[in-house]
C-alpha positions in Angstrom: -6.9 1.9 28.7 -3.1 3.7 27.5 -2.2 6.0 25.2 -1.3 3.5 21.9 -4.8 1.1 22.9 -6.9 4.3 22.6 -5.1 5.3 19.2 -5.5 1.4 18.3 -9.2 1.8 19.1 -10.3 5.1 17.5 -8.6 4.1 14.0 -9.4 1.3 13.7 -12.9 2.3 14.0 -12.9 5.0 11.8 -10.8 3.5 8.9 -13.6 0.3 9.2 -16.4 3.0 9.1 -14.8 4.8 5.9 -14.2 0.8 3.9 -17.6 0.2 4.7 -19.9 2.7 5.1 -18.5 3.8 2.3 -19.4 0.5 0.4 -22.9 1.0 1.9 -23.5 4.2 1.1 -22.4 2.9 -2.8 -25.3 0.0 -2.7 -27.7 2.5 -3.3 -26.1 5.8 -4.3 -24.4 3.9 -7.2 -25.9 6.9 -9.8 -25.6 9.7 -7.8 -21.8 10.6 -8.8 -21.4 13.3 -11.3 -18.4 14.1 -13.1 -18.2 17.4 -11.4 -17.0 15.2 -8.3 -14.9 13.2 -9.9 -10.6 13.6 -9.5 -8.9 15.1 -12.5 -5.4 14.8 -13.5 -3.6 18.4 -12.7 0.1 18.6 -12.9 1.9 20.7 -11.4 4.5 21.9 -14.5 8.5 22.3 -13.6 10.9 19.4 -15.0 11.8 17.9 -11.5 8.7 17.7 -10.6 5.4 16.2 -12.4 3.4 12.7 -12.5 1.3 13.7 -9.2 -0.9 11.2 -9.8 2.4 8.8 -9.2 4.3 11.0 -6.1 1.1 11.0 -4.2 -0.6 7.7 -4.9 -3.8 8.7 -6.2 -6.7 6.1 -6.7 -4.0 3.9 -4.3 -6.3 2.8 -1.4 -3.0 2.7 1.1 -0.5 5.3 1.4 1.7 5.4 -1.7 4.4 7.3 -2.3 7.1 7.8 -4.8 10.4 9.4 -6.3 9.3 9.9 -10.0 12.3 10.1 -13.0 13.2 13.9 -12.9 13.6 13.8 -9.0 16.2 10.6 -10.2 18.1 12.8 -13.1 18.8 15.5 -10.3 20.1 12.9 -7.6 24.0 12.6 -7.9 25.5 10.2 -10.2 26.1 7.0 -8.6 23.4 7.0 -5.8 22.5 4.4 -4.1 19.2 2.5 -4.1 18.4 2.9 -0.9 19.2 6.7 -0.3 17.0 7.2 -3.1 14.4 6.7 -0.6 15.4 9.6 2.1 13.0 12.2 0.6 10.1 10.5 0.8 7.6 10.5 3.9 8.4 8.1 6.8 11.8 6.9 5.3 14.7 7.4 7.9 17.7 6.4 5.7 21.1 6.7 7.0 24.4 5.8 4.6 28.4 6.1 5.2 29.3 8.3 2.5 27.5 11.0 0.2 26.9 8.0 -2.6 26.1 5.4 -0.3 27.8 2.8 -1.8 29.3 1.2 1.8 27.1 -2.0 2.0 27.8 -2.7 6.1 26.5 1.7 6.2 23.3 1.9 5.2 19.8 1.6 7.9 16.8 2.4 6.7 13.9 3.2 8.9 10.0 3.7 8.4 7.4 3.8 11.1 8.8 0.9 12.8 10.2 -1.5 10.6 13.7 -2.2 9.4 14.9 -3.0 6.0 15.3 -6.7 6.9 11.2 -6.3 7.0 10.6 -4.3 4.5 10.1 -5.6 0.8 11.6 -4.5 -2.2 10.8 -5.6 -6.5 12.0 -4.2 -9.3 10.2 -4.7 -12.4 8.3 -7.2 -10.5 10.4 -9.4 -9.4 11.3 -9.7 -5.9 14.8 -9.5 -4.7 14.6 -11.2 -1.5 16.6 -10.5 1.7 18.4 -7.5 2.4 21.4 -8.8 3.7 24.8 -7.5 2.6 25.9 -11.2 2.9 24.2 -13.4 0.7 20.9 -11.4 0.4 20.1 -9.5 -2.4 19.7 -5.4 -1.7 18.6 -3.8 -3.8 21.6 -1.1 -4.5 23.4 -3.7 -6.3 20.9 -3.9 -9.2 20.1 -0.4 -10.2 21.4 2.9 -11.6 19.4 5.5 -11.4 20.0 7.2 -15.1 17.8 3.6 -15.8 14.6 4.0 -13.6 10.9 5.7 -14.3 10.4 5.8 -11.0 10.9 4.1 -7.2 7.2 3.8 -6.0 6.3 2.4 -2.3 3.9 1.7 0.3 5.2 1.9 3.5 2.9 0.6 5.2 0.0 -1.8 3.9 1.6 -3.1 0.3 -0.4 -4.6 -2.9 -1.2 -8.2 -2.0 0.2 -9.3 -5.3 3.7 -7.9 -4.6 6.0 -10.8 -3.7 8.1 -10.8 -0.6 8.8 -13.1 2.0 10.4 -10.0 3.6 7.3 -7.3 3.9 5.7 -6.9 7.2 3.3 -4.7 5.2 6.1 -2.0 3.3 6.5 -2.5 -0.5 9.2 -0.5 -3.0 8.8 -0.9 -6.1 11.6 0.0 -8.7 10.4 0.4 -12.1 13.5 0.3 -14.5 12.3 2.7 -18.2 11.6 1.1 -21.4 13.5 1.2 -24.5 13.4 4.5 -26.3 11.2 4.8 -29.5 14.5 5.6 -31.2 18.1 4.9 -32.3 20.5 7.2 -29.2 21.4 7.3 -26.0 23.1 8.7 -23.1 26.6 9.7 -21.7 27.6 11.2 -18.8 31.4 11.6 -16.6 31.3 12.2 -13.4 34.3 13.9 -11.1 33.8 14.8 -7.3 35.8 14.5 -4.1 37.5 11.1 -2.6 39.2 11.2 -6.2 35.6 10.3 -7.6 35.3 8.9 -11.2 32.0 7.5 -12.5 31.3 6.7 -15.9 28.1 5.6 -17.7 26.6 4.5 -21.6 23.4 4.0 -22.5 22.2 2.6 -26.2 19.0 2.3 -27.6 18.2 0.5 -30.9 14.9 2.1 -31.3 11.8 0.5 -32.5 13.0 -2.4 -34.9 9.4 -4.1 -36.3 8.4 -4.2 -32.9 12.1 -4.8 -31.1 13.8 -2.6 -29.3 16.2 -2.6 -26.7 18.7 -0.7 -25.0 21.8 -1.6 -22.5 24.1 0.5 -20.3 27.2 0.2 -18.4 28.5 2.4 -15.4 31.7 2.6 -13.9 32.4 4.0 -10.1 35.9 4.6 -9.0 36.3 6.5 -5.0 38.3 7.1 -2.2 37.0 6.4 1.2 36.6 9.7 2.9 38.2 8.3 5.5 40.6 6.0 6.1 42.7 4.3 3.6 40.9 2.0 0.9 38.5 2.6 -2.0 35.4 1.4 -4.0 35.1 -0.1 -7.4 31.8 -0.9 -9.0 30.8 -1.5 -12.3 27.3 -2.0 -13.0 25.9 -3.6 -16.5 22.1 -3.7 -17.5 19.7 -4.4 -20.5 16.4 -5.0 -21.5 14.8 -6.3 -24.5 10.9 -6.0 -25.4 9.5 -7.7 -28.0 5.9 -6.3 -29.1 3.9 -8.3 -31.0 0.6 -5.8 -30.7 -0.9 -2.9 -28.1 -1.7 -5.9 -25.8 1.3 -8.4 -26.1 4.7 -8.6 -25.6 7.9 -10.7 -24.4 10.6 -8.3 -22.4 14.3 -9.9 -21.2 16.3 -8.2 -18.3 19.4 -8.4 -17.0 21.6 -7.1 -14.4 24.7 -7.9 -13.7 26.9 -5.7 -11.0 30.6 -6.5 -9.8 31.7 -4.3 -5.9 34.7 -4.2 -4.3 35.6 -1.7 -1.6 37.5 -1.7 1.6 35.9 -1.6 5.4 35.4 1.8 7.4 35.2 1.2 10.6 33.3 2.1 13.2 33.1 2.9 17.1 32.0 4.9 19.8 30.5 8.8 19.8 34.1 9.5 21.6 36.3 7.6 18.5 35.2 10.2 15.7 34.7 13.4 18.1 38.4 12.9 18.4 39.5 11.9 14.9 36.3 12.6 13.2 38.2 11.4 9.7 39.1 8.1 11.8 39.3 5.1 9.4 41.8 2.0 8.9 45.6 2.7 8.5 47.9 2.2 4.4 50.5 1.4 6.4 50.7 -1.8 8.8 51.6 0.4 12.8 55.3 0.0 13.4 55.7 -2.5 16.4 53.1 -5.5 15.5 55.2 -8.1 14.0 57.6 -9.3 17.2 58.0 -12.9 17.6 56.0 -14.6 20.6 57.5 -14.5 24.0 56.4 -15.9 27.7 56.7 -14.1 30.4 60.0 -14.8 31.0 61.2 -13.1 27.3 61.6 -16.6 25.5 60.5 -17.5 22.3 58.3 -20.4 22.7 56.5 -22.7 20.1 60.0 -23.1 17.7 58.3 -24.7 15.0 61.1 -25.0 11.8 58.5 -22.5 9.8 61.5 -22.2 6.9 62.3 -26.1 7.2 65.9 -25.1 7.3 66.6 -26.4 10.5 67.4 -23.3 11.6 65.3 -21.6 14.8 65.4 -17.7 13.7 62.7 -15.1 14.3 60.4 -15.4 11.3 60.0 -19.1 12.4 58.3 -18.1 15.6 54.7 -17.0 15.6 54.6 -13.5 16.2 52.0 -11.4 18.5 50.3 -8.4 17.9 51.0 -5.2 20.4 47.8 -3.5 20.9 44.5 -2.5 18.6 46.4 -0.7 15.7 47.7 -4.3 14.3 44.9 -5.3 13.0 44.0 -1.5 12.1 45.5 -2.3 8.6 43.3 -1.7 5.3 44.0 -4.2 3.2 42.5 -7.1 5.3 39.6 -5.5 5.4 37.7 -6.2 1.9 34.1 -6.9 0.5 33.7 -8.5 -3.1 29.9 -9.3 -4.4 30.2 -10.5 -8.0 25.4 -10.7 -8.7 23.8 -11.2 -11.8 19.6 -11.3 -12.2 18.1 -12.6 -15.4 14.3 -12.3 -16.1 11.7 -12.9 -18.5 8.5 -11.5 -18.7 5.6 -12.8 -20.9 2.6 -10.5 -20.9 -0.8 -10.5 -23.2 -4.8 -10.3 -23.1 -6.9 -13.7 -23.3 -10.2 -11.0 -23.8 -10.9 -7.6 -23.7 -11.6 -8.2 -20.0 -9.0 -10.4 -19.1 -4.9 -10.4 -19.5 -2.4 -12.7 -17.5 1.7 -12.1 -17.2 4.0 -15.2 -16.8 7.4 -13.8 -15.0 10.8 -16.4 -14.7 14.3 -15.3 -13.0 17.7 -16.7 -11.7 19.7 -14.5 -9.8 23.6 -15.8 -9.6 25.5 -14.6 -5.8 28.9 -14.9 -5.2 31.6 -13.2 -2.7 33.5 -13.1 -0.6 34.7 -11.0 2.5 37.9 -10.7 4.8 38.4 -9.2 8.2 42.0 -9.4 10.4 42.1 -12.1 13.3 44.5 -10.9 16.4 46.9 -13.6 17.8 45.3 -14.1 21.4 42.3 -14.7 20.2 43.1 -16.8 17.2 45.1 -19.1 19.0 42.1 -19.9 21.9 40.0 -21.1 18.7 43.3 -23.4 17.6 43.8 -24.8 21.0 40.4 -26.0 20.4 40.4 -27.7 17.9 43.9 -28.4 17.4 43.0 -30.8 20.9 40.4 -32.7 18.9 42.6 -33.5 16.4 41.2 -30.9 13.1 43.4 -30.4 11.0 44.9 -26.8 11.4 47.9 -25.0 11.7 49.5 -23.1 14.7 49.1 -19.4 13.6 51.7 -17.0 12.6 50.6 -13.3 13.5 47.3 -11.6 12.3 45.7 -14.0 10.7 43.5 -13.6 7.7 39.5 -13.9 8.0 38.1 -15.2 5.5 34.0 -15.3 4.6 32.9 -17.0 1.7 28.6 -16.3 0.4 27.0 -17.8 -2.8 24.0 -19.2 -4.2 21.3 -18.9 -6.6 17.7 -17.7 -6.4 15.0 -19.1 -9.1 11.5 -18.3 -9.3 8.4 -17.5 -11.2 5.5 -16.1 -10.6 1.8 -15.6 -12.8 -1.0 -13.8 -12.8 -4.2 -12.2 -14.2 -7.1 -9.7 -13.7 -10.1 -10.0 -15.0 -12.7 -6.7 -15.4 -16.8 -7.6 -15.2 -18.8 -5.0 -14.8 -17.8 -3.1 -11.8 -14.8 -5.4 -10.8 -11.5 -6.0 -11.6 -10.4 -9.3 -10.2 -6.6 -9.9 -10.0 -5.7 -13.4 -8.7 -2.2 -15.4 -8.9 1.1 -16.9 -7.5 4.6 -16.8 -6.3 7.0 -19.6 -6.5 11.0 -20.0 -5.5 14.0 -21.7 -4.5 16.7 -19.8 -2.8 20.7 -21.5 -1.8 22.4 -19.6 0.0 26.1 -21.6 1.3 28.3 -19.6 3.6 32.2 -20.2 5.0 33.6 -19.0 7.5 37.9 -19.5 8.8 41.4 -17.9 9.4 44.5 -18.2 7.7 47.6 -17.3 7.9 49.8 -15.2 5.9 53.7 -15.4 5.3 55.7 -13.7 8.4 52.5 -13.2 10.1 52.2 -9.8 9.0 48.7 -8.6 7.0 50.9 -7.8 3.8 52.2 -11.3 4.1 50.8 -13.4 1.5 47.9 -15.5 2.1 48.8 -19.3 3.1 45.9 -21.3 1.2 46.8 -24.1 3.0 46.8 -23.3 6.2 44.2 -23.4 8.2 44.0 -21.4 12.3 40.5 -22.4 12.5 37.4 -23.1 11.4 34.2 -20.9 12.3 31.3 -21.8 9.8 30.3 -24.4 6.6 26.6 -24.4 6.1 24.3 -23.9 2.9 20.3 -23.1 3.5 17.6 -23.1 1.7 14.1 -21.5 1.4 11.3 -22.6 -0.1 8.6 -20.1 -1.0 5.4 -20.3 -2.0 2.0 -17.2 -1.8 -0.9 -17.1 -3.7 -3.1 -14.0 -3.9 -6.7 -12.9 -5.3 -8.5 -9.7 -4.8 -11.1 -7.5 -6.3 -11.5 -4.2 -6.7 -15.6 -2.5 -6.8 -15.9 0.9 -8.5 -19.4 2.6 -6.8 -20.4 5.8 -7.6 -19.2 6.6 -11.4 -15.8 5.2 -10.7 -15.9 8.1 -7.1 -15.5 5.0 -5.0 -13.9 2.2 -5.1 -13.0 -1.0 -2.2 -10.4 -3.4 -2.7 -10.2 -6.9 -0.8 -7.7 -9.0 -1.0 -6.3 -12.4 0.4 -2.8 -13.9 0.2 -1.2 -16.9 1.7 2.3 -17.6 2.4 4.5 -20.3 2.8 8.3 -20.8 3.9 9.9 -23.8 4.4 13.6 -23.3 6.0 16.6 -25.8 6.5 20.1 -25.2 6.9 22.9 -28.0 7.3 26.4 -27.9 7.7 28.5 -26.5 10.5 26.6 -23.9 12.3 30.1 -22.1 14.2 32.4 -23.1 17.0 30.4 -25.4 19.1 30.2 -27.8 16.3 34.0 -28.1 15.5 35.3 -28.0 19.1 33.3 -27.4 22.3 35.7 -24.6 25.2 35.4 -26.9 28.1 38.0 -25.9 31.2 37.7 -29.6 33.0 38.2 -31.5 29.4 41.8 -32.8 28.7 43.8 -30.4 26.6 40.4 -27.7 27.0 38.1 -29.1 24.4 35.8 -31.3 23.9 34.6 -33.1 20.3 32.2 -30.7 18.5 28.5 -31.3 17.9 29.6 -32.5 14.6 27.6 -30.7 11.0 23.8 -30.7 11.8 20.5 -30.0 9.9 17.6 -27.7 10.8 14.4 -28.1 9.7 11.3 -24.8 10.3 8.0 -24.2 8.6 6.5 -21.1 8.5 2.8 -20.9 7.0 -0.3 -18.7 7.5 -2.7 -18.8 4.7 -5.3 -15.6 5.4 -3.6 -12.7 5.4 -6.1 -10.2 4.3 -5.9 -6.8 3.1 -9.1 -4.4 3.0 -8.7 -0.4 2.0 -10.7 1.7 -0.2 -10.5 5.2 -1.8 -13.1 8.5 -2.2 -13.5 10.6 -4.6 -14.7 13.8 -2.6 -14.9 16.5 -5.5 -12.6 17.1 -8.1 -9.5 17.6 -6.2 -9.5 15.6 -3.2 -9.7 12.0 -2.5 -10.0 10.1 1.1 -8.2 6.3 1.3 -8.2 4.2 4.0 -6.9 0.3 4.5 -6.5 -2.8 7.1 -3.9 -5.5 6.9 -2.5 -8.3 8.3 0.8 -9.1 7.3 3.7 -12.2 8.2 7.3 -12.9 7.4 9.7 -14.9 7.6 11.8 -14.1 10.9 14.1 -11.6 9.8 17.6 -12.6 10.0 17.0 -16.2 10.0 20.4 -17.9 9.1 21.9 -15.8 12.3 19.6 -17.2 14.8 19.2 -21.0 13.5 23.0 -20.7 13.5 23.8 -21.0 17.2 25.9 -24.0 17.5 23.9 -25.2 20.5 23.8 -28.7 21.4 20.3 -29.6 20.6 18.9 -26.6 18.5 17.3 -23.5 19.4 13.2 -24.1 18.7 12.6 -22.1 15.9 11.8 -18.4 16.2 7.9 -17.9 15.2 7.0 -15.9 11.7 6.9 -12.4 12.7 3.4 -10.7 11.7 2.0 -7.1 12.1 -1.5 -5.7 11.4 -1.3 -1.8 9.6 -4.2 0.6 10.2 -4.1 4.2 7.2 -6.1 6.8 6.8 -5.4 9.3 5.1 -6.5 12.3 2.5 -5.1 13.5 -0.7 -5.3 16.6 -2.9 -4.5 17.7 -6.7 -4.8 21.2 -7.3 -3.0 23.3 -10.0 -0.8 25.0 -7.5 -0.8 22.2 -5.3 -0.5 18.2 -4.6 -0.2 16.4 -1.4 -1.1 14.4 0.8 -1.5 13.5 4.7 -2.1 9.7 6.7 -1.7 8.8 9.9 -0.8 4.9 10.9 -1.0 1.8 13.3 1.0 -0.9 12.9 1.3 -3.6 15.7 3.4 -6.2 16.2 3.2 -9.5 18.0 5.8 -10.7 17.6 8.5 -8.4 16.5 12.4 -9.7 16.2 15.0 -7.3 16.9 17.9 -6.7 15.2 20.6 -5.7 18.4 24.5 -5.7 18.3 27.6 -7.1 19.8 30.9 -6.2 19.5 33.3 -9.4 18.0 36.4 -8.9 20.0 38.5 -10.6 17.1 37.0 -7.6 14.7 36.0 -4.8 17.3 33.1 -3.8 14.7 29.5 -5.4 15.8 28.0 -7.9 15.1 23.8 -8.3 14.9 21.7 -11.0 17.1 18.6 -11.1 17.1 16.3 -10.3 20.0 12.4 -11.1 20.5 10.2 -7.6 21.3 7.3 -9.5 21.9 4.4 -6.1 21.4 5.5 -3.6 19.5 3.3 -0.7 18.0 3.7 2.4 16.1 1.7 5.4 15.7 2.3 8.5 13.6 1.4 10.9 11.2 3.1 11.6 7.6 2.7 14.6 4.8 4.0 15.3 1.9 3.2 17.9 -0.7 4.5 20.7 -3.4 3.7 24.0 -3.7 4.0 25.7 -7.0 2.3 29.6 -6.5 1.6 31.8 -9.1 2.9 34.4 -7.8 6.4 33.7 -8.7 5.2 32.8 -12.2 6.0 29.1 -12.3 9.5 29.7 -11.7 10.1 28.7 -8.2 8.2 25.9 -6.5 8.8 23.6 -3.1 8.2 20.7 -1.5 8.1 19.1 1.9 7.5 16.2 4.2 7.0 15.8 7.7 6.9 12.8 9.9 6.2 12.0 13.4 6.5 8.8 14.6 5.8 7.1 18.3 7.5 3.5 18.6 7.2 1.8 21.8 7.8 -1.7 23.2 5.9 -4.2 25.7 8.1 -1.9 28.3 6.8 1.0 26.6 10.5 1.8 25.4 11.1 3.3 21.9 13.1 1.6 19.8 16.7 2.0 19.0 17.5 4.8 15.6 13.0 5.1 15.9 13.4 9.2 16.0 9.6 11.0 16.6 10.4 13.5 14.0 11.9 13.7 10.7 11.8 17.0 8.3 12.5 17.3 4.7 11.7 20.2 2.4 13.3 22.1 -0.8 12.6 25.0 -3.0 13.4 24.8 -6.8 14.3 27.5 -8.9 13.9 27.6 -12.8 13.9 30.9 -14.7 14.6 29.6 -17.8 14.7 26.5 -20.2 18.1 25.7 -19.5 18.7 25.9 -15.8 17.0 24.6 -12.4 18.4 24.6 -9.4 17.6 23.1 -6.0 18.3 23.5 -2.1 17.2 20.8 0.2 17.5 20.0 3.7 16.7 17.2 6.1 15.9 17.5 10.4 16.4 13.7 12.0 15.3 14.4 15.3 16.7 13.1 18.5 16.7 8.6 19.0 18.1 6.1 21.3 20.7 4.0 20.3 19.9 1.3 23.0 16.3 -0.7 23.6 16.6 0.3 27.1 16.2 4.1 26.1 20.6 4.7 26.3 22.5 6.6 24.9 20.3 9.0 23.7 22.1 10.5 20.2 21.2 14.6 19.1 19.1 15.7 16.3 21.1 17.1 12.7 19.9 19.0 9.6 21.9 18.5 6.5 21.6 20.8 3.2 22.1 19.2 -0.2 21.7 21.4 -3.7 22.6 20.9 -7.0 22.2 23.2 -10.6 21.5 21.7 -13.6 22.0 23.8 -16.6 21.1 22.3 -20.4 18.8 22.4 -22.7 17.1 25.1 -25.3 19.5 28.0 -25.1 21.0 31.3 -26.9 24.3 31.3 -25.5 25.5 28.4 -28.3 25.4 25.5 -25.8 24.0 22.0 -28.2 20.9 21.8 -26.4 21.4 18.1 -26.2 24.4 18.7 -23.7 23.7 19.1 -20.0 26.2 19.9 -16.3 25.2 19.8 -13.3 26.4 19.9 -9.8 25.4 18.5 -7.2 26.7 19.4 -3.2 25.9 17.2 0.1 26.1 18.5 2.9 26.6 21.9 2.3 27.6 23.3 5.2 29.9 20.5 6.4 27.9 19.7 9.8 30.1 16.9 11.6 27.8 14.5 13.0 29.3 11.5 14.4 26.8 9.4 14.8 24.4 10.0 12.0 24.5 6.0 11.6 23.4 3.4 14.4 24.2 0.0 15.4 20.6 -0.6 16.4 21.3 -2.2 20.0 24.7 -0.6 20.7 25.9 2.7 21.6 28.5 2.4 18.2 28.0 4.7 14.9 28.8 5.9 11.9 30.2 9.7 11.0 28.0 11.7 8.5 30.4 12.3 5.4 31.8 15.6 5.2 30.9 18.6 2.4 31.3 16.6 -0.9 30.5 18.1 -4.3 30.9 16.4 -7.7 30.6 17.7 -11.4 28.6 15.6 -14.4 28.5 16.0 -17.9 25.9 14.6 -20.3 25.4 14.4 -23.7 22.1 12.4 -25.2 21.8 11.7 -28.8 
């Protein structure tokens, strides 16, 4: 028996013994509990750590950890919603830049799950897939100033939470309610890389049961390497009307406009030679030249000017070397996203509560990357030969990719408390439409700084629409025994997703390159229609949590999960003569067992887990010859297993009179595929730790560090990446004081990468030895006024 199988067998036995053994014991020991053995809530006091129950998931049958509001308000201003997760045990978060705002520079793994296999929920609303192209990544929909908590279950999430992406992990982002009093908050941030960020929030206070807030943030910054900038405008609003303590109507609104320039990835040698390597602010000399043959004679003498005179402006230029596609103005991303949601909650009786939520999301945007003349010429010849309305390429082309669509959904459910049972049931339905196009356009003079000629298409690549129709049902029962010392949860959900794709999938639907055909190409397959159904009607979850005494709990859980194949669009848009067989839905089985403790000076949790996949899809990468950057493609990893341990805790010793406390997380994670090879971008060890000092009411200082262990870049255990450690810190000044500063004014100084570590391989494009470097030391200062 292999080590992994032995571990799985042992953990299964322990988990089932915990769940069923304690359940059986409870059957004849219902009256054995007493107040001395029931868990009590004790809080480690501190302005930057509290809410122990939420931070370590007290009472939960699964490992549940959280970033609390106190921590969120200490984070750098404008930090990405994904970067908020890096302090949690098990999460390997790598981003490009101190704030993590570059959308194509984010990676998250937890246990053996990738970003696209994690479910994200905002105030109960599912966020869909996390793809930067056409998805709903959580970082577009949150500002940390408005968040009350970020709660993560890295293994078996609640069956009631809606997601067709999750194979176990669920992360819930929960915004604060409107304030009870009229007031607000204003902050202004400046920092390195010309960072400027403003945030304002206004609260109406409680007006006869009605309360609301509205906020706006504006972020402007330069890229830390290469030319370009980031521009983000973010709006949030929430309005609540409460008829009484149990009946309310809540409306939420988010709008996000984002514009940024790309930054390149590359092999490690690129950043070892030039750590700040980026795209150029100017077009390199020699890039725009007449296109000539081997004899130096001008060819393709088209009279673009229409003046009857052949000159160099009439001839299609060529690019000389890769630097001719390195101009930053042709590498941009623009997104406009909005989300509306409405939730009604009430009680039908003293023991029955119900809720219903409707939501609508609208997405629009486009991205641009250049394409060199030689690559474009081949595609132009293919499509011109079969009669498509394309125009001879002038030079470096403007590569336009548009994305857009809508998600509309409804979820409802209820909870019934009877005897020692809490029964929950509900459903979720959603329709999503996604449109994508790709083509290459000419620019005046063939130059990257020339105006775009939208009526001159050099070649077509994609133009399709996909739909996802999702239905999820669930029912669960939490049974309490031994005077509530033991809670056993049993849940079942079903998930069904109908997927369709209609339109031009890729090059071969337009024209097929064939050297033996007249002109070198054949007619393409034309627009296609593809459909696939994904359904799993029995997905069980069993868990239990038991109070050993007044300070300690043990818990265990087992679950089976099913998800739409990650990267479904990238799989189905392969333009083959016969559509490829639809990939199977991904499945996972998750085991957890652990212990929590909650004491006056220390709280923490320890969890052991095992996860197995029968059919895990892995995102590998291939280098696109047109852009020189990685593009994802998906391979079936078959049976994949992961097991490990997650430890987390906070310690506030009496010795320092409650002025000093320590926090830390340690994760050991082992992943391997059916061939015994480790998964790419999966470090065995992740360790985070910090110390916080609060000598007075008006001062908080923190120093924290994160160690990321060695990992591989590929799925064949090649291109290993060295471990590295990064330290961050902050000082927050504000509150009651005796030196004349208003109590409502605070100043926070944040520094990222204190020791200015240079790590050329911080971010990995899994499956290829392409990387992004760690940002250098970065400062910011934030002045905040509350009123």
